[in-house]
C-alpha positions, -999 to +999 in steps of 0.1 A: +628-318-576+612-298-548+576-309-542+549-294-522+535-309-490+501-324-499+469-313-482+437-332-479+408-308-483+399-277-464+393-284-427+377-249-423+353-256-452+343-290-437+337-273-403+315-247-419+293-274-435+281-288-401+254-273-380+268-259-347+304-257-360+321-223-364+319-208-398+350-187-406+349-154-425+360-156-461+381-132-481+390-130-518+425-118-527+457-122-546+485-145-535+520-132-526+542-162-523+575-166-505+606-188-512+597-210-482+562-219-496+540-200-472+518-172-487+501-139-479+467-132-494+462-095-502+425-087-501+408-072-531+377-050-535+387-025-509+390-049-480+414-029-459+420-051-428+454-063-438+468-095-455+462-131-444+491-154-437+487-190-449+510-219-440+526-238-468+506-269-460+473-250-464+478-232-497+459-257-517+486-255-545+480-217-549+509-199-565+521-163-567+496-140-583+467-164-582+432-151-572+420-172-542+393-174-516+407-179-481+390-187-448+403-166-419+408-190-391+428-169-366+432-133-356+458-120-332+474-085-325+507-077-342+539-079-320+542-041-316+505-037-305+507-067-282+538-054-265+522-019-261+491-035-245+468-015-267+435-027-281+442-037-317+420-025-346+420-032-384+455-036-398+470-040-363+455-075-363+476-103-378+453-128-395+459-165-405+439-187-427+438-214-453+430-214-490+396-230-498+395-223-535+417-211-563+394-188-583+419-179-611+454-189-620+475-157-626+490-168-659+522-151-649+556-161-662+582-176-639+619-176-648+641-206-641+668-230-654+661-257-680+670-292-667+666-326-684+661-358-665+658-388-689+627-382-709+614-355-686+621-318-686+619-294-657+623-257-650+643-253-618+633-223-597+655-199-579+628-173-574+619-155-542+582-161-549+582-196-565+596-224-544+584-253-566+601-266-598+578-269-628+574-299-651+573-292-689+572-310-722+607-319-732+600-319-769+586-284-767+618-272-750+639-288-777+618-274-805+623-239-790+661-243-789+663-250-752+695-265-739+703-277-703+712-248-680+696-221-701+673-195-685+637-199-697+603-184-690+575-207-681+537-205-673+520-229-650+490-245-668+477-267-639+486-282-606+461-309-597+459-319-561+470-354-570+501-341-589+535-339-572+545-307-590+530-280-611+529-286-649+534-258-674+548-248-708+577-226-720+569-191-733+605-182-741+640-194-741+660-164-727+696-176-731+726-185-710+728-172-674+751-142-669+746-129-704+734-093-701+705-096-726+695-129-710+693-113-675+675-081-686+649-102-706+646-125-676+636-094-654+611-084-681+597-119-683+594-121-645+571-091-645+552-102-676+566-072-696+572-076-733+606-068-748+596-068-785+566-057-806+546-082-825+549-078-863+512-067-865+519-037-842+552-027-860+535-029-894+505-009-882+529+018-869+549+018-901+517+023-921+510+057-904+518+085-930+547+107-922+538+137-943+519+165-927+490+176-950+468+207-951+440+185-936+463+177-906+468+214-900+431+223-901+420+239-868+456+242-854+473+273-842+506+278-860+536+283-837+563+276-864+575+312-864+577+314-825+610+306-808+607+270-796+632+245-781+635+212-762+656+204-731+661+167-725+688+142-713+718+141-736+710+105-747+673+110-752+658+100-785+621+108-779+614+145-773+577+147-763+577+183-749+589+216-761+587+252-748+581+283-769+588+318-757+578+353-770+580+388-754+547+407-755+543+445-759+528+448-724+559+435-707+545+401-702+556+368-719+538+342-739+550+308-728+539+277-747+542+241-734+539+219-765+533+182-762+535+156-790+500+149-803+502+112-800+464+107-799+462+123-834+482+094-847+472+066-824+435+060-828+414+040-802+410+003-809+439+001-834+467-025-830+491+002-818+466+016-793+458-019-778+494-026-774+501+008-758+472+004-734+484-031-724+519-019-717+507+013-700+541+029-698+576+027-712+599+008-689+634+021-682+659-006-673+695+002-664+708-004-700+678+000-722+643+015-727+614-008-735+591+018-752+553+019-750+551+028-787+570+015-817+601+034-828+583+049-858+561+069-834+582+075-803+615+084-821+602+099-854+566+110-859+559+121-824+594+132-814+598+170-815+631+170-833+646+203-843+639+218-877+609+195-884+572+205-884+554+186-856+518+183-845+512+191-809+486+195-781+496+227-763+489+249-733+499+285-739+501+311-711+504+349-709+526+353-678+541+382-659+578+384-650+567+372-615+554+340-631+517+349-626+493+335-652+471+362-667+456+342-696+457+307-708+448+288-740+446+250-746+444+235-781+461+217-810+491+233-827+518+229-852+554+238-841+589+237-854+616+234-828+646+257-834+671+241-810+676+209-790+694+214-757+707+187-733+702+195-696+739+202-694+739+227-723+709+246-708+726+246-674+757+262-689+736+291-701+720+294-666+753+292-648+767+319-671+738+342-664+744+377-677+778+365-690+761+341-715+764+351-752+736+375-761+710+357-781+672+354-782+673+318-771+697+323-742+675+352-730+645+329-731+662+303-710+673+328-684+639+344-682+621+311-679+645+299-653+638+329-631+601+323-635+604+286-627+623+295-595+594+317-584+568+290-592+587+264-572+590+288-542+553+294-543+545+256-544+567+250-514+551+278-495+517+264-503+527+231-487+544+211-515+568+186-500+603+189-513+621+156-509+657+157-520+669+121-520+700+114-541+692+096-573+719+070-580+726+059-616+745+028-628+769+033-656+774+002-679+798-005-707+789-016-742+784-052-729+761-041-701+786-046-673+783-020-645+815+001-643+804+030-621+777+040-596+772+078-593+747+104-580+726+121-607+725+158-598+694+178-607+700+215-613+681+245-625+677+233-660+658+202-647+637+223-625+629+247-653+614+220-674+597+204-643+579+235-632+565+243-667+554+207-671+537+209-637+520+241-648+507+225-679+494+194-661+478+215-634+462+238-659+446+210-680+432+193-649+418+226-636+403+235-669+382+203-669+374+202-631+362+238-630+343+236-663+366+260-680+369+287-653+401+300-637+386+305-602+399+273-588+365+260-577+355+225-588+323+223-607+296+197-598+290+193-635+326+186-644+330+160-671+347+127-667+384+130-667+416+112-658+433+128-628+467+121-611+459+121-574+478+118-542+461+113-508+469+126-474+499+110-455+495+084-428+491+103-396+503+075-373+536+073-393+540+110-391+535+108-353+562+081-353+585+105-372+578+133-346+587+109-318+618+097-336+630+132-344+624+141-307+652+117-298+676+140-317+662+172-301+639+182-330+604+194-324+575+190-348+540+205-341+514+185-323+489+186-352+502+167-382+472+169-406+465+185-439+489+211-453+503+218-418+518+183-419+536+191-451+550+224-438+561+206-406+579+179-427+596+206-448+607+225-417+622+193-401+641+184-432+654+219-436+667+219-400+683+185-404+700+192-438+737+182-439+733+163-406+736+124-402+700+120-392+686+137-423+684+105-444+665+087-416+640+116-413+634+117-450+630+080-452+603+079-425+586+109-441+586+091-475+571+060-459+543+080-445+533+092-479+504+076-499+511+064-534+500+086-563+476+069-587+452+076-615+415+082-608+384+098-622+377+111-587+397+142-581+410+145-545+439+167-555+476+160-553+489+164-517+526+161-524+525+189-550+500+210-531+477+212-561+439+210-560+438+198-596+464+177-614+467+153-643+493+137-666+492+155-699+529+160-708+543+126-717+519+107-741+549+090-758+557+071-726+525+071-705+492+058-717+471+079-692+485+110-710+470+097-742+437+092-725+439+128-712+446+141-747+416+122-761+392+134-734+405+170-737+402+170-774+366+157-773+355+183-747+372+212-765+352+202-795+320+203-774+316+166-768+295+151-740+310+136-708+324+101-712+315+070-693+330+075-658+329+038-648+347+028-680+375+053-674+378+044-638+387+009-648+412+023-673+427+043-645+431+013-623+447-006-651+472+022-658+481+025-621+488-013-620+510-011-651+529+018-636+536-002-605+548-033-625+571-011-645+585+005-614+591-029-599+609-041-630+631-010-631+641-015-594+649-052-601+672-042-630+690-016-608+693-041-580+707-067-603+733-043-617+742-031-582+748-067-569+768-073-601+789-042-594+796-056-558+805-091-570+843-084-569+841-065-536+834-094-512+855-090-481+859-052-486+849-027-459+827+004-463+812+031-442+775+035-444+743+042-424+713+021-413+686+026-439+660+002-426+653-021-396+632-053-394+628-082-371+653-102-391+680-076-399+693-041-405+695-027-440+727-006-446+734+019-474+772+022-480+790+053-491+795+068-517+773+045-539+743+042-516+742+005-524+720-013-499+726-047-483+714-065-452+731-073-419+713-103-405+706-100-367+715-136-362+750-130-375+757-104-348+772-128-322+778-103-295+741-102-284+706-112-292+689-082-308+651-075-307+632-054-332+616-023-316+592-013-345+578+018-328+612+034-325+628+022-357+656+004-339+669-030-327+681-034-291+705-059-276+688-080-250+718-084-227+740-053-235+711-029-244+732-019-274+709+001-298+711+003-335+686+027-350+676+041-384+702+065-396+730+054-374+765+053-390+780+019-392+810+002-409+803-031-427+821-058-446+806-073-478+799-109-469+782-122-500+768-110-533+741-133-547+734-123-583+706-147-590+686-136-559+697-100-563+708-100-526+737-084-508+747-097-474+768-074-452+783-080-417+791-054-391+827-046-385 
């Protein structure tokens, strides 16, 4: 078994206890562990000066996800700053330290292989963030049906300093390696995501009445006689948004965006609500959806299925043919969808245009599509950033085996829905932030609310993009701040469209962007060019939308402002759950992509460099965009050095340059399914 190097106490702590000795600054943070045993400590509580590197011998048995206190024993400039000869500040400093105390074990699950040695049982690790095998109770493993070689999930209970290895207990026996369900459940377990509902939650959901009574309809506007329809993916089962359409006598249109009234069925503090809050979001793996809500709610009660009465929370607009909003109304409704479209079916109507069969619903789709195009054009003109990266999808057969990788194409039908959902989200946020006014000016007395916010991009990275683009003869303006930066990015991407360097420009621009998150402090949404924005339109699959519905309902009824501090904590939790779900989704895609490439070792592909680091170049191959790494040490023709400032690697002897976006031809060297890694080599 692999055991950790033992350490004897904290030298830095002992130093600090003696008069005249240096006392090192201390930082509290979460551990990010590596396969080699060294760790990085990511500071918490807004400490923004970068992570701290800790050697394997000085981790004090800390493991991935643990909360620790670390003494910072060294600070030195990063390689790029040192080479430039500049004076380093903040995150330009690389810090080293040692763990002096483990404050809290993470309780996270690790996935490994069950192994018996005599009377002992172990879980053998092949994880990128857990280098140590874990000792477990053999009888517990047998009682749970564990057999040698099976994949299992385990939690570390303790690792005393005198122990040679961590000790834990099994939380689940996942099955035999290679089985599709085993591997997907292993990904969920790795990210501490559930893949089933406890009976208590299922029973609570099943106990919610299905019949809509007169009491349920009290205080709701009735839209059951208004033309209403849904547009969703062909394989969707939960329809949480619908659009209604009506011509008005003044030449305007009444457009309703109707959202499933999840908060009416899911009450705060119930078993279903607690589970939904903990999950935070539905998780979309390659071959399955792990829903936030039990099936009774997400696929039945709250799914806006055609020809069924459904309770909704709605935003209703009076709009001109130029897509200008003249009036708005927000409140609870009852609807009855007349038709369910797939995106492909709606697109057929749009493509047919005036040649489409004459009908009220086809006219509605064509009119709404024209309005959506106008709204999108106005957003882009206002400074919204329009990234157009190809979205690759993995097609699997009935056993979960990947059989195809293809590009998912978004067309007008997708944009139609997107623009009206954006309008609804923006309107709800603006209504609260401006205290009910339509003047676009935030009120100092605005009540506590959940906003979806997106901060300004990183100016230094944008300057790097400008310099990089300059190598190709493109010019970006000198001032890359605020809305002007967005317009400059859009202009650059428009100029580079259909050219080899486009992907590199878009990639650097994306890296400069901040992450969107949930907050009670409204700073606007930079990427969308909105001063006010929230998530209101998907309460079936996002818990923040349910919070928004509850707050909105309370305020429309005249309720007082809610506790800001409490909701800020809820926002932080929701943002964390969103990130975990995204990581799990990426892991499932990566697994299936590597599985798809398993029989392609030795084959050659054209591609382009999608990333450069000090240890290698990442390459996306055509036409699947599957990314793998070319290790620099495997390029025998020269010794290549990483030039971080210019997104390239340079041969020390030949001065050969490989930079981001360059076309290359590679050979598939190795596909490691367990590590989800693809190794390429240059041809």
